[in-house]
N, C-alpha and C positions, 0 to 999 in steps of 0.2 A: 092364408089373408096378405092381400099385394101390401107394400110398403107405401107410405104416403110420398107426394113429392120431396119435401125437406128431409124427410128419412134416406131415401134412395138417394137422393145429393150426397148425405152425410156418408152413407155408406160406399159410394164409387169414390170419395175422397179419400178413404182409405187404399184404396187399390191403385196400384201403378199399371195405366194401361186398362184393356179389357180383353175378355177371351173372345178367341173367333171359333164358329162351329169346326170340328175336328182338330182342335187344337190339343197336343198330349199336353198331361198335368203330371209335373214332376214336383217331386218333393226334395228339396236339396239341404244336408244335414240332417240330422236325427230328431225325431220330434220328443217332446216332453222334458228337454233338459232341465229347463229351469223349474218346472212343477218339481222334478223328482228329486233336486236337489233340495226346494225348501220342503218337501215331506222328509228328507232324511233330515233336515235341521230340526222341523218342529215335531215330527214323530220319530225322533231318535230312539227313545227308550222303547215304545213299541217294537221297532225294529230291530232292535237288539233281543228281542226274545228269538229272533229267525236268523240274524245276520251278525258275524262279527263287527266288531269296531274299525277292525281293519279293511272290511272290505266295503264299508260306508264310506270311510275316508278316501279309498280308492276310487270309488264311482264318483263322487263330487269332481276329484281332480279329472279323470276321467272324460266325463261329461261337459267339462267347463273346456277341452280341449278339442268339443265337436262341434263349437259354434260357428256359424257361415261368415265369412267376412263380408263386411258391408260392399266391397267391389264386386262380389261375386258373378254378377251377371254382366260386368264391360266384354269380355272376351267372345260373348255370343250374344250381344245387345240386338243384334239384327233378327233373331231366331226368337226370342220372348215378345210376347203381345201383353203379358199382365204379370206383375209379381204382387206378391202380399207375404212381409214378415210375418210368421205365426206369433201369436201372443194367446192373449185369454181365450179360454173355450177351447183350445187344441187345434187341432188339424181338422177334425169336423166343423169348426166355427170357421177356420180359413175356407174350406170348402166350398161352405154355402155362400158365405160374403162374397166369393169371386163368382161362382155362377149367378148367385143372385143379382149383383152389380153388372154384370154383362148379357143376362138374361138369357143364358144357356141351360140345359140340362147336365148331367154328368153320368159316367159309367165310372166305379172307381174300385179299387182293390186293396180292402184293408189291408191283408198279408202281405203286399207289396211295399208298404209304407216304411221306411228307415226307421228303427228302433233298436235302442241298446237292452241285449237282455239283462243288465241289472234295472233295469227301468220297469222292464215286465215281471221281473219277479218281486220287487218293491211294491208295485201296484196291486198285482195279486195278494200279497199278504195286506194291506189294506183297503182290500176291496175298491180301488179307484178304477175308473175309465181312463186307461192314457190317451186314448182319443181326444178326450175332451180336459186333458189337461194342459196346464201353463206350457207354452213352446217357444217362449222367446230363443232366438239362437238356431231357428231353422226357417226355411223359406219355401213358398209354394208357386211355383211358377207355370204358365200357360205359355205352351211355344210350338213350334211348327215341325220342330224336330226334336222329341224329347230324347230319343236314343243320342242325339249329336251332343245335347246339353250334359246330359247325363256322364258320358265319357269325357268331356271337359273337366265336369266335376271331380269325376274320379282321377284323372290326371292330376287335379290339385288336392288330392288326397281328401277328397272333403263327401261323404257318403251321399247316395242320391241315386234316386229309382223313379222311373214311369208309372205311376199308382192308376192311371186311368185317362179320360178323353173327354171333351169338352163336345156335348152333342146337341142336336135340332130339338126344341121341347123343352117342357118343363120339368120332366121325370127326371130326379136325381138319384141313381141307385147304388147301393154300397153292395161289394159283394166281399165275402169272407168264408172259404169253403165252399159248402154248398146251401149257406144261407145268404139270402137277400132281403134286403130292407131299404126304406125311402130314406134318404137324409133330412132330418128334421131341421126347423129353424133351432139356431144355437141356445142351449140354457146356460146357467151359470157354469164357471169353471168350476171342475172339481174340487178343488181347494176349498171353495166356500162351505163344503158337506161339514168341515171341520170346526171345532169350537173355536177357534182361533181365525178360520178363515176368512169372515167378513170383515174383522178388524184389518187383517192383512190386506185386504181387497181395497178399503176405503183408504189405508196407509199408502199405497202403492198407486191409487188413482187409478187402477184399471181400466180400460177403454174397452167395454162391451159391445 
């Protein structure tokens, strides 16, 4: 279902620039930082059944250091056609928004997306899809030379990876090992699945 004009304009306002066919898609930073921190805060009692208090404390501190600085794109701004600061709905929401606003398809490898092992383990224990989890602190970029952008990020000690490419047409395909599926329009953030999630969502005034 296509977005109406007003909805499309609102969507485009969330993206800096627009993708061009052939652009590399880069994630700078690690995904699900804030979502993981909130899960530790809100579901700590459950998580302590599997992890030590020290592990959870260190995870919060480590993730806080992984946030991408605001001025990230300055050294290679000429390479970047589109930027979206990830947030509600995680990296999958960001990929859909950027490609929908730009009118492109995509091919993306979920395994290439930077994510901390701590996040993987916590999400597994809570049955949370980390690709749909609140990801403030990471950035999605569309750029002409993804390898160059990644190299500069790594030089700044920022985790980054080329995760895919913008392609012609409407097909948006996600790869994970031998599995292939279509990228769907974003649903609610994974945090809203919890009993406290909807109240947290309203308090924070998340933008869907």
